[in-house]
NUDRENDREN-336203 format. One record per residue (C-alpha): residue number from 1; residue in three letters; x, y, z. Coordinates in steps of 0.25 Angstrom, whole numbers, plus 5000, padded with zeros to 4 digits. Layout:
BEGIN
  num  residu     X     Y     Z
  NUM     ALA     X     Y     Z
...
END
This chain:
BEGIN
  num  residu     X     Y     Z
    1     UNK  5406  5425  5517
    2     UNK  5410  5410  5518
    3     UNK  5405  5397  5514
    4     UNK  5403  5385  5522
    5     UNK  5417  5380  5521
    6     UNK  5422  5394  5527
    7     UNK  5426  5399  5512
    8     UNK  5422  5413  5508
    9     UNK  5412  5413  5497
   10     UNK  5413  5422  5487
   11     UNK  5406  5424  5473
   12     UNK  5411  5432  5459
   13     UNK  5402  5438  5448
   14     UNK  5405  5434  5435
   15     UNK  5400  5437  5422
   16     UNK  5394  5425  5411
   17     UNK  5396  5425  5396
   18     UNK  5386  5419  5387
   19     UNK  5393  5407  5385
   20     UNK  5396  5404  5401
   21     UNK  5409  5408  5403
   22     UNK  5412  5420  5413
   23     UNK  5412  5435  5409
   24     UNK  5423  5443  5417
   25     UNK  5416  5454  5425
   26     UNK  5428  5461  5432
   27     UNK  5443  5462  5430
   28     UNK  5450  5466  5419
   29     UNK  5444  5453  5410
   30     UNK  5430  5459  5413
   31     UNK  5422  5458  5400
   32     UNK  5416  5472  5398
   33     UNK  5402  5475  5393
   34     UNK  5394  5487  5389
   35     UNK  5382  5493  5399
   36     UNK  5371  5483  5390
   37     UNK  5381  5471  5392
   38     UNK  5387  5469  5378
   39     UNK  5402  5464  5380
   40     UNK  5413  5473  5377
   41     UNK  5423  5462  5377
   42     UNK  5426  5452  5365
   43     UNK  5427  5441  5375
   44     UNK  5415  5444  5382
   45     UNK  5407  5444  5369
   46     UNK  5414  5432  5364
   47     UNK  5407  5424  5376
   48     UNK  5394  5430  5373
   49     UNK  5394  5441  5384
   50     UNK  5391  5441  5397
   51     UNK  5378  5436  5399
   52     UNK  5377  5435  5415
   53     UNK  5383  5436  5429
   54     UNK  5385  5426  5438
   55     UNK  5389  5425  5452
   56     UNK  5398  5413  5456
   57     UNK  5400  5410  5470
   58     UNK  5410  5401  5476
   59     UNK  5400  5393  5481
   60     UNK  5395  5389  5469
   61     UNK  5384  5397  5466
   62     UNK  5383  5403  5452
   63     UNK  5372  5415  5452
   64     UNK  5368  5420  5437
   65     UNK  5365  5436  5437
   66     UNK  5361  5443  5425
   67     UNK  5369  5455  5428
   68     UNK  5381  5459  5437
   69     UNK  5373  5468  5447
   70     UNK  5364  5454  5450
   71     UNK  5376  5447  5451
   72     UNK  5382  5456  5460
   73     UNK  5368  5454  5469
   74     UNK  5368  5439  5468
   75     UNK  5382  5437  5473
   76     UNK  5379  5445  5484
   77     UNK  5368  5439  5487
   78     UNK  5374  5426  5487
   79     UNK  5385  5429  5496
   80     UNK  5375  5434  5506
   81     UNK  5369  5421  5505
   82     UNK  5383  5415  5508
   83     UNK  5384  5424  5521
   84     UNK  5371  5422  5525
   85     UNK  5368  5436  5526
   86     UNK  5356  5437  5517
   87     UNK  5343  5440  5525
   88     UNK  5330  5440  5517
   89     UNK  5319  5447  5523
   90     UNK  5304  5445  5520
   91     UNK  5292  5451  5524
   92     UNK  5279  5441  5524
   93     UNK  5265  5445  5527
   94     UNK  5257  5431  5529
   95     UNK  5244  5439  5532
   96     UNK  5247  5441  5547
   97     UNK  5257  5453  5544
   98     UNK  5271  5454  5538
   99     UNK  5281  5445  5544
  100     UNK  5297  5447  5541
  101     UNK  5305  5435  5538
  102     UNK  5320  5435  5537
  103     UNK  5329  5426  5533
  104     UNK  5344  5425  5530
  105     UNK  5348  5416  5517
  106     UNK  5361  5410  5515
  107     UNK  5363  5399  5504
  108     UNK  5360  5388  5514
  109     UNK  5345  5395  5516
END
């Protein structure tokens, strides 16, 4: 997928500490947590622990998410909007019978 200038658009998911600094979620520097979210890394605990995730897109959008699965879904949704590949279908009943309305959404719509 490309932006208006023809450059490829991408987004990353990052963890955010309580103090606002990044909390590594992948790689060898990743801060490990218990299933309940308690930090196992001293560095992470020193920053107040991870409080949220964010999706950061090359286009400048930052989308907060409370948990990683939501961040993954938000990233997919946002990138689909860049591609213009998100179609929303609604069924509306105006009293004369149901009508199906479909609209393809993009970031410009």
